[in-house]
C-alpha positions as CSV (number, residue, x, y, z in Angstrom):
1,M,-83.3,-19.6,-75.3
2,P,-82.5,-18.2,-71.8
3,Y,-81.1,-20.6,-69.2
4,R,-83.4,-21.9,-66.6
5,L,-82.0,-23.2,-63.4
6,P,-82.8,-26.9,-62.9
7,H,-84.2,-26.3,-59.4
8,A,-86.2,-23.4,-58.1
9,D,-84.2,-23.3,-54.9
10,A,-81.0,-22.6,-56.9
11,A,-82.3,-19.3,-58.2
12,P,-81.2,-16.1,-56.4
13,P,-84.0,-14.8,-54.1
14,K,-85.9,-11.6,-54.6
15,L,-83.6,-9.1,-52.9
16,V,-84.5,-6.5,-50.4
17,H,-83.2,-3.1,-51.6
18,S,-82.6,-1.8,-48.1
19,N,-80.1,-4.6,-47.4
20,V,-77.9,-3.4,-50.3
21,P,-75.6,-0.4,-50.1
22,A,-77.2,2.5,-52.0
23,E,-74.3,2.8,-54.5
24,L,-74.9,-0.9,-55.5
25,R,-78.7,-0.9,-55.8
26,T,-78.5,-0.4,-59.6
27,L,-77.0,-3.9,-59.7
28,I,-79.9,-5.6,-58.0
29,P,-81.5,-6.8,-61.2
30,L,-78.2,-8.3,-62.3
31,A,-77.8,-9.9,-58.8
32,E,-81.3,-11.4,-59.0
33,R,-80.5,-12.8,-62.4
34,Y,-76.8,-13.9,-62.2
35,G,-76.2,-14.1,-58.4
36,V,-76.4,-17.9,-58.5
37,S,-74.5,-19.2,-55.5
38,D,-74.0,-22.8,-56.7
39,D,-70.8,-22.9,-58.8
40,G,-72.0,-25.6,-61.2
41,Y,-75.4,-23.9,-61.9
42,R,-73.7,-20.5,-62.3
43,T,-71.2,-22.0,-64.8
44,D,-74.0,-23.6,-66.8
45,M,-76.0,-20.4,-66.8
46,L,-73.0,-18.4,-68.0
47,A,-72.4,-20.8,-70.8
48,T,-75.7,-19.8,-72.3
49,L,-74.9,-16.1,-72.5
50,D,-74.1,-14.5,-75.8
51,Q,-71.1,-12.1,-76.1
52,T,-73.2,-9.0,-75.6
53,E,-74.7,-10.3,-72.4
54,R,-71.3,-11.3,-71.1
55,E,-69.8,-7.9,-71.9
56,Q,-72.8,-6.1,-70.2
57,L,-72.4,-8.2,-67.1
58,I,-68.7,-7.7,-66.9
59,R,-68.9,-3.9,-67.5
60,A,-71.7,-3.3,-65.0
61,V,-69.8,-5.1,-62.2
62,Q,-66.5,-3.5,-63.1
63,E,-68.1,0.0,-62.9
64,R,-69.0,-0.7,-59.3
65,D,-65.9,-2.7,-58.4
66,D,-64.7,-0.4,-55.6
67,A,-68.1,-0.3,-53.9
68,L,-68.3,-4.0,-54.2
69,D,-64.9,-4.4,-52.5
70,V,-66.0,-2.2,-49.6
71,W,-69.1,-4.2,-49.0
72,L,-68.0,-7.7,-49.7
73,A,-64.7,-7.3,-47.8
74,G,-66.4,-5.4,-45.0
75,P,-67.8,-6.6,-41.7
76,E,-70.5,-8.8,-43.3
77,A,-67.7,-11.0,-44.7
78,A,-67.2,-12.4,-41.2
79,V,-70.8,-13.0,-40.4
80,V,-71.8,-16.7,-40.0
81,A,-75.1,-16.2,-41.8
82,P,-74.8,-13.4,-44.3
83,T,-77.9,-11.9,-45.9
84,N,-79.4,-13.2,-49.1
85,E,-78.3,-9.9,-50.7
86,Y,-74.7,-10.3,-49.6
87,V,-74.6,-13.9,-51.0
88,A,-76.2,-12.9,-54.3
89,F,-73.8,-10.0,-54.8
90,S,-70.9,-12.2,-54.0
91,A,-72.1,-14.7,-56.6
92,L,-72.7,-11.9,-59.0
93,R,-69.1,-10.8,-58.7
94,M,-68.0,-14.5,-59.3
95,A,-70.3,-14.6,-62.3
96,A,-68.6,-11.5,-63.8
97,D,-65.2,-12.8,-63.1
98,E,-66.1,-16.1,-64.7
99,A,-67.8,-14.5,-67.7
């Protein structure tokens, strides 16, 4: 059974494609699913994944690792209020690292 976040506000928001670098837009569905910013909820969610789901998540993020580095370590890293997309992709990377 898929994991359901215990609170609707914990779920990643629907992301705006134009706020994501073009080379990372193929990861938007994963960011909308796994980009949970709360560490505890993200850990609980990852615990429900089977081995295939874990491998797919890790592989997809690793394939875009350089582009993620450019964006996540770029100018938006210093912004006081980053976009929802930036937060979700940061959490997606943490999810892949934790998986």
